[in-house]
Backbone bond lengths (Angstrom), bond angles and torsions (degrees), N, CA, C in turn:
res aa  C-N    CA-C-N  psi(-1)  N-CA   C-N-CA  omega(-1)  CA-C   N-CA-C  phi
1 M - - - 1.450 - - 1.530 109.98 -
2 Q 1.334 117.02 -35.43 1.464 120.17 178.92 1.521 111.15 -65.85
3 Q 1.336 117.73 -26.36 1.458 122.17 178.96 1.528 111.58 -87.68
4 R 1.327 116.74 3.26 1.464 123.81 -179.65 1.524 110.95 61.23
5 K 1.330 115.66 38.62 1.453 123.21 174.97 1.521 107.81 -115.27
6 I 1.311 115.45 153.96 1.457 119.34 -179.53 1.524 108.89 -70.35
7 P 1.340 116.95 117.13 1.457 118.94 178.72 1.533 110.58 -80.68
8 V 1.311 115.57 140.63 1.461 121.36 175.44 1.514 106.42 -119.51
9 R 1.315 117.01 124.64 1.466 121.97 -178.71 1.517 107.71 -115.64
10 I 1.336 117.08 122.62 1.460 121.64 176.38 1.517 106.90 -95.78
11 D 1.332 116.28 112.41 1.463 121.95 -173.14 1.523 108.42 -146.97
12 P 1.350 117.69 77.12 1.477 120.95 -173.72 1.525 114.85 -56.52
13 Q 1.339 117.60 -31.20 1.461 120.18 -179.46 1.529 112.22 -91.50
14 L 1.317 117.61 1.14 1.468 123.58 -177.10 1.524 111.34 53.37
15 A 1.323 116.65 37.44 1.455 122.00 -177.91 1.532 111.83 -65.17
16 D 1.329 117.05 -27.30 1.457 120.60 -175.37 1.527 114.30 -104.79
17 K 1.323 117.91 13.15 1.466 118.40 -174.30 1.527 112.70 -64.71
18 E 1.322 117.49 -30.18 1.470 119.81 179.04 1.527 111.19 -74.65
19 I 1.323 116.98 -24.53 1.465 121.06 -178.69 1.524 110.70 -79.95
20 Y 1.335 116.92 -43.78 1.461 120.82 -169.79 1.519 115.35 -92.25
21 H 1.310 119.03 -24.71 1.471 121.52 -178.27 1.534 110.80 45.50
22 A 1.306 115.42 63.65 1.463 122.03 -174.85 1.523 112.21 -61.42
23 D 1.323 115.14 144.53 1.459 120.85 172.42 1.520 109.75 -74.01
24 V 1.344 115.91 -38.13 1.460 121.82 -178.64 1.518 108.53 -131.39
25 L 1.327 115.70 132.46 1.457 121.07 173.02 1.522 107.33 -123.25
26 V 1.334 116.33 124.63 1.461 121.72 177.65 1.514 107.62 -113.04
27 D 1.336 116.68 114.76 1.456 120.93 174.88 1.518 107.05 -90.85
28 A 1.334 115.33 99.50 1.459 121.91 -180.00 1.519 110.33 -117.37
29 V 1.323 116.04 33.15 1.459 121.22 179.51 1.527 110.33 -64.52
30 L 1.324 117.43 -29.18 1.467 124.50 -178.77 1.529 111.32 57.67
31 A 1.342 115.00 42.22 1.459 121.02 178.24 1.530 111.10 -80.09
32 K 1.312 118.16 -4.50 1.469 125.07 -178.59 1.527 111.64 72.79
33 H 1.351 115.96 6.54 1.459 121.97 172.61 1.529 107.18 -156.56
34 N 1.303 116.10 159.90 1.453 120.91 179.82 1.527 107.91 -77.08
35 T 1.321 116.34 123.25 1.461 121.09 -177.78 1.527 112.55 -93.51
36 G 1.328 117.12 10.25 1.464 119.93 176.06 1.510 115.80 135.37
37 T 1.310 118.41 2.14 1.459 121.73 179.01 1.521 110.01 -68.17
38 T 1.348 115.88 138.19 1.465 120.45 176.90 1.524 109.51 -123.95
39 I 1.299 115.10 159.88 1.470 121.39 -179.27 1.532 111.23 -66.55
40 Q 1.332 117.12 -17.05 1.468 121.57 179.20 1.530 112.81 -87.31
41 D 1.326 119.58 -2.81 1.460 122.21 -175.10 1.526 114.01 -67.92
42 A 1.314 118.20 -20.78 1.472 121.84 179.62 1.526 108.19 -162.78
43 A 1.326 115.32 169.59 1.464 119.74 177.52 1.530 111.03 -61.78
44 L 1.345 116.20 -32.34 1.457 121.94 177.67 1.522 107.51 -135.51
45 V 1.322 116.39 116.46 1.460 121.92 -179.99 1.523 108.30 -114.27
46 I 1.345 115.45 126.26 1.461 122.08 -179.02 1.522 108.05 -120.58
47 G 1.326 116.91 126.46 1.455 122.18 176.67 1.521 109.61 -105.37
48 V 1.329 117.19 137.64 1.461 121.25 -179.95 1.519 108.92 -107.61
49 G 1.331 115.36 121.73 1.459 121.20 172.75 1.510 115.06 87.84
50 P 1.345 115.57 -171.30 1.459 120.70 -176.94 1.520 112.19 -63.87
51 G 1.319 115.03 150.41 1.455 121.42 177.90 1.509 113.98 106.64
52 F 1.320 117.19 -8.51 1.461 121.15 179.53 1.515 110.09 -115.36
53 T 1.329 115.42 146.47 1.459 121.57 175.44 1.518 108.32 -126.78
54 A 1.328 116.38 118.02 1.460 121.63 179.57 1.525 109.30 -61.48
55 G 1.337 114.89 132.72 1.455 120.98 -179.09 1.518 112.98 89.76
56 V 1.318 117.59 -10.03 1.464 121.51 179.25 1.532 110.28 -111.53
57 D 1.334 117.33 -63.81 1.462 120.05 -179.40 1.529 113.02 -113.54
58 C 1.321 116.71 0.18 1.464 121.84 175.45 1.523 108.16 -158.52
59 H 1.317 115.52 168.02 1.469 119.84 179.35 1.527 111.73 -84.08
60 A 1.323 116.06 -31.86 1.462 120.64 179.77 1.525 108.87 -148.91
61 V 1.328 115.00 151.93 1.458 122.78 176.84 1.526 107.32 -119.15
62 I 1.328 116.20 141.91 1.458 121.35 175.58 1.523 107.75 -109.56
63 E 1.329 116.62 126.97 1.468 121.33 -179.98 1.523 109.90 -68.10
64 S 1.341 116.27 131.86 1.466 120.53 -178.20 1.525 113.80 -114.86
65 K 1.326 117.09 -0.95 1.473 119.62 179.33 1.526 109.37 -80.72
66 R 1.333 115.26 130.05 1.467 119.32 177.51 1.524 110.02 -57.26
67 G 1.293 115.09 147.77 1.458 120.54 179.31 1.516 110.82 130.55
68 H 1.300 115.26 -162.49 1.457 122.83 -172.85 1.532 113.24 -60.86
69 F 1.338 117.91 -30.69 1.466 120.75 -174.47 1.524 114.02 -100.27
70 L 1.331 118.79 4.23 1.456 122.33 -179.72 1.524 110.72 -54.35
71 G 1.330 116.93 126.87 1.454 122.43 179.27 1.524 114.41 86.29
72 R 1.316 116.95 -2.92 1.476 121.08 -178.42 1.526 110.49 -64.38
73 V 1.328 116.56 139.93 1.454 123.03 176.16 1.524 108.24 -87.28
74 I 1.317 115.61 127.19 1.468 122.05 179.05 1.525 107.20 -113.72
75 T 1.329 117.24 118.39 1.462 120.67 179.75 1.525 112.20 -105.07
76 E 1.313 116.34 -9.24 1.464 122.02 173.21 1.513 107.97 -141.39
77 G 1.324 116.07 123.12 1.457 119.54 178.87 1.516 112.39 100.49
78 A 1.326 115.58 -161.61 1.462 121.94 -170.82 1.524 111.88 -126.03
79 A 1.323 114.61 167.96 1.469 121.13 174.72 1.522 109.19 -73.07
80 I 1.313 116.47 166.88 1.460 121.92 176.19 1.527 108.09 -60.24
81 P 1.332 118.70 133.11 1.472 120.38 -179.56 1.527 111.72 -59.50
82 N 1.341 114.95 152.38 1.462 121.36 179.94 1.525 109.93 -63.74
83 T 1.328 116.04 128.49 1.467 120.68 178.30 1.525 111.28 -92.82
84 G 1.338 116.59 -16.98 1.458 120.66 -176.82 1.516 113.26 79.36
85 V 1.324 117.16 -0.83 1.466 121.26 -179.10 1.531 108.31 -114.70
86 P 1.339 117.68 118.58 1.465 119.63 -179.88 1.524 111.59 -69.93
87 G 1.316 115.11 162.42 1.458 120.83 178.46 1.518 112.47 -60.20
88 N 1.305 114.95 152.46 1.458 122.56 -177.66 1.535 109.62 -83.55
89 I 1.336 115.57 125.81 1.466 121.03 173.54 1.522 106.79 -126.14
90 E 1.328 115.36 114.61 1.471 122.87 179.83 1.534 112.42 51.64
91 G 1.328 115.56 40.67 1.469 120.32 175.85 1.515 114.81 87.63
92 Y 1.323 118.26 -0.20 1.463 121.97 -179.91 1.526 109.64 -112.67
93 S 1.304 116.61 136.53 1.469 119.69 173.77 1.530 108.78 -132.18
94 I 1.301 117.87 -83.43 1.463 122.08 -176.02 1.528 111.95 -61.23
95 Q 1.335 116.99 -30.14 1.467 121.13 -179.32 1.530 111.93 -67.28
96 R 1.320 116.52 -22.25 1.465 120.79 -177.99 1.525 112.87 -69.54
97 L 1.331 116.48 -21.68 1.457 119.90 -172.95 1.525 112.96 -77.96
98 V 1.305 114.67 142.57 1.458 123.11 168.07 1.518 104.67 -104.08
99 R 1.327 116.45 117.57 1.474 121.05 -176.26 1.527 110.35 -119.03
100 A 1.324 115.03 144.73 1.460 121.08 178.95 1.519 109.96 -60.06
101 S 1.327 116.05 135.10 1.459 121.61 -178.85 1.524 111.88 -89.97
102 A 1.328 117.23 -12.88 1.465 121.06 -178.64 1.523 108.72 -163.08
103 E 1.303 115.82 168.89 1.462 120.33 172.45 1.526 107.95 -76.57
104 G 1.313 116.36 142.06 1.456 119.29 178.15 1.504 111.74 157.09
105 I 1.307 115.37 -158.97 1.465 121.99 178.80 1.526 108.27 -99.81
106 F 1.324 115.73 132.61 1.456 122.55 -174.91 1.527 111.03 -81.40
107 H 1.343 115.32 132.94 1.466 122.48 177.78 1.530 107.98 -132.61
108 P 1.339 118.19 102.56 1.469 119.04 179.36 1.523 111.50 -68.02
109 A 1.318 115.84 139.19 1.470 122.19 174.46 1.523 110.12 -106.95
110 A 1.315 117.14 -15.93 1.463 123.56 175.88 1.528 107.54 -122.47
111 Q 1.304 115.04 149.49 1.460 121.01 -178.07 1.525 110.18 -113.15
112 I 1.310 115.95 161.91 1.456 120.87 175.93 1.530 108.31 -56.03
113 G 1.332 116.25 128.85 1.456 122.67 -179.04 1.514 113.89 100.67
114 D 1.344 116.92 -14.43 1.467 119.61 178.12 1.524 110.08 -72.51
115 F 1.320 115.56 143.28 1.459 121.08 172.53 1.520 107.68 -90.96
116 V 1.335 116.39 131.29 1.466 121.09 -177.01 1.522 110.04 -128.53
117 K 1.311 115.55 161.56 1.467 123.21 178.27 1.528 108.94 -114.03
118 A 1.319 116.57 152.10 1.463 121.44 175.09 1.523 108.92 -55.02
119 G 1.324 117.30 132.84 1.454 122.34 179.85 1.518 114.26 90.72
120 Q 1.335 116.83 -9.41 1.465 120.59 179.13 1.523 109.88 -74.72
121 T 1.334 117.60 142.37 1.461 121.76 174.64 1.525 108.36 -72.28
122 V 1.334 116.03 122.24 1.460 121.09 -179.23 1.525 112.10 -111.61
123 A 1.348 116.74 -13.34 1.462 120.76 -179.70 1.520 108.60 -166.67
124 Y 1.327 114.02 174.16 1.463 121.54 173.70 1.517 108.69 -134.51
125 C 1.312 116.11 145.47 1.459 123.47 169.01 1.519 104.12 -108.77
126 D 1.327 116.97 102.53 1.463 123.16 -162.75 1.529 106.48 56.18
127 Q 1.340 118.21 -113.32 1.467 119.44 179.00 1.532 112.73 -103.80
128 T 1.330 118.06 0.19 1.461 121.48 -177.31 1.526 109.76 -83.60
129 P 1.352 117.53 121.55 1.470 119.63 -177.62 1.531 112.90 -69.44
130 V 1.323 114.42 150.70 1.463 123.48 172.98 1.524 105.66 -117.03
131 Y 1.331 116.82 128.67 1.461 121.29 -174.28 1.522 111.76 -108.72
132 A 1.333 115.41 145.40 1.466 121.30 171.78 1.521 108.31 -67.98
133 Q 1.331 116.97 140.21 1.459 121.78 178.96 1.524 112.43 -94.10
134 M 1.350 115.70 -5.87 1.464 119.47 -177.11 1.517 109.35 -157.75
135 D 1.328 116.15 164.79 1.458 121.84 172.02 1.518 108.39 -77.01
136 G 1.313 116.39 145.85 1.453 119.33 175.86 1.511 111.33 162.40
137 M 1.321 114.78 -164.62 1.455 122.75 -179.89 1.522 108.70 -111.81
138 V 1.319 117.16 134.56 1.462 120.82 177.93 1.523 108.07 -66.88
139 R 1.311 115.63 119.88 1.468 121.75 -178.00 1.528 110.94 -102.83
140 G 1.334 116.29 -28.64 1.455 121.29 179.43 1.513 109.58 -147.09
141 M 1.348 116.18 147.04 1.457 120.44 178.79 1.527 107.94 -159.90
142 L 1.330 116.27 132.96 1.459 119.59 174.42 1.520 109.75 -60.91
143 Q 1.320 115.00 156.67 1.453 119.17 179.12 1.531 111.48 -83.69
144 E 1.289 114.59 162.91 1.461 124.51 179.59 1.528 111.50 -55.67
145 G 1.332 115.65 137.21 1.455 121.03 168.70 1.506 117.72 90.76
146 L 1.322 117.83 1.26 1.468 119.22 179.96 1.526 110.77 -80.89
147 P 1.331 117.14 141.86 1.465 118.75 174.19 1.533 109.96 -73.92
148 V 1.334 116.30 137.25 1.467 121.56 179.71 1.520 109.71 -129.95
149 Y 1.319 115.75 163.05 1.459 122.07 176.65 1.524 108.05 -124.37
150 P 1.326 117.57 160.92 1.472 120.08 -176.64 1.527 112.57 -54.38
151 N 1.308 115.63 133.48 1.469 125.02 176.47 1.531 113.94 74.63
152 M 1.323 117.59 5.17 1.467 121.03 177.22 1.521 109.23 -66.39
153 K 1.338 116.91 137.58 1.460 120.49 176.37 1.522 108.73 -68.23
154 C 1.322 115.66 124.77 1.461 121.74 -177.35 1.517 112.95 -119.78
155 G 1.320 116.98 -10.30 1.451 119.74 -179.14 1.509 110.61 178.95
156 D 1.321 115.87 -178.33 1.461 119.27 175.33 1.515 110.49 -150.52
157 I 1.320 113.22 157.37 1.465 121.94 -177.89 1.520 108.29 -119.79
158 D 1.318 115.77 134.75 1.459 122.04 -177.51 1.528 109.20 -104.02
159 P 1.342 118.38 121.67 1.465 120.33 -178.26 1.522 113.64 -70.32
160 R 1.326 118.16 -14.08 1.461 120.47 -175.31 1.525 113.07 -74.88
161 C 1.332 117.62 -21.46 1.479 121.81 176.55 1.527 113.01 51.45
162 D 1.308 116.90 39.71 1.459 122.47 -179.50 1.526 109.03 -106.44
163 R 1.329 116.80 107.90 1.467 121.37 -176.88 1.532 113.29 -59.45
164 K 1.326 118.03 -26.55 1.461 120.39 179.27 1.523 111.53 -61.94
165 L 1.329 116.81 -26.06 1.466 120.61 -177.50 1.531 112.06 -69.02
166 I 1.314 117.36 -20.04 1.466 120.80 -178.78 1.518 111.36 -68.94
167 D 1.313 116.65 -37.60 1.460 121.12 -174.33 1.526 113.40 -99.58
168 T 1.311 116.57 13.29 1.456 119.65 179.36 1.525 110.08 -122.57
169 V 1.297 115.74 158.77 1.455 121.98 177.76 1.520 107.92 -78.62
170 S 1.327 116.78 131.90 1.469 120.25 -179.82 1.518 110.72 -70.64
171 D 1.323 115.82 161.49 1.459 120.76 176.29 1.523 110.67 -58.63
172 K 1.318 116.73 -38.93 1.469 121.26 -179.34 1.533 110.42 -66.27
173 A 1.334 117.36 -48.62 1.462 120.73 179.77 1.520 111.29 -62.45
174 R 1.337 116.24 -38.54 1.468 120.11 179.83 1.535 110.94 -65.53
175 A 1.323 116.78 -41.20 1.476 120.37 179.28 1.521 111.01 -66.66
176 I 1.325 116.76 -43.15 1.471 120.46 179.43 1.525 109.99 -65.89
177 G 1.338 116.86 -44.95 1.459 120.74 177.40 1.523 111.76 -59.60
178 G 1.326 116.38 -38.58 1.463 120.65 177.33 1.521 111.76 -63.78
179 G 1.326 116.66 -38.69 1.461 120.84 177.20 1.519 111.50 -64.74
180 V 1.337 116.32 -43.06 1.465 120.88 177.43 1.523 109.83 -60.80
181 L 1.328 116.87 -47.10 1.464 121.10 179.50 1.524 111.15 -60.67
182 E 1.320 117.19 -40.53 1.468 121.26 178.44 1.526 111.26 -58.07
183 V 1.333 117.27 -43.54 1.468 120.88 179.74 1.521 110.82 -64.85
184 I 1.342 116.56 -44.21 1.460 120.60 -178.25 1.528 110.92 -64.45
185 V 1.322 116.79 -45.30 1.468 120.30 179.97 1.535 110.61 -64.08
186 A 1.316 117.86 -41.18 1.466 120.87 178.20 1.516 111.03 -60.96
187 K 1.314 117.39 -40.38 1.462 121.94 178.45 1.529 110.30 -64.99
188 M 1.347 116.48 -42.55 1.460 120.22 179.85 1.524 111.04 -65.26
189 M 1.328 116.61 -39.66 1.471 120.24 -178.71 1.530 111.06 -69.00
190 A 1.326 117.22 -27.88 1.460 121.25 -178.99 1.525 112.24 -77.87
191 Q 1.325 116.58 -15.15 1.482 119.72 -176.98 1.500 111.95 -83.78
């Protein structure tokens, strides 16, 4: 803030919300449900994905489901409910997911950018192995030491195996980010 740049604070538990009094709060945890965000948390509260209702627990919701409405700003109502099925990439959807095999502490054995084979151990939940369901490149993976529960999404595998995709913003992230920016700019223009 002293450098006159937009500060971004990553604070999943909102431990510092009373200290900072944010102008804008974006809940992009993508937990598929609201984990405690309220419309009073900031002057402008934006919820991403299912679990938020515009006008109830946030000012606006950004659609996170792949398809025609991805990134859409919702000012009344909610995002499309969670289907539990990830978007299709080159014919793969559910197989792309890395899911916790047991309750425990997560320990990744593969890192983002690693190429893996179906059946390969990509992580552990305590000592219980988690296996890749398909060949591909690890595109997402939870960090070391997080508590997980059975079947929790912990990562994903991309069948395209294109290393350039690791260092670029995905189409989904770009659309969601654009929706967030649209809400912020609209609020600024209204002031």
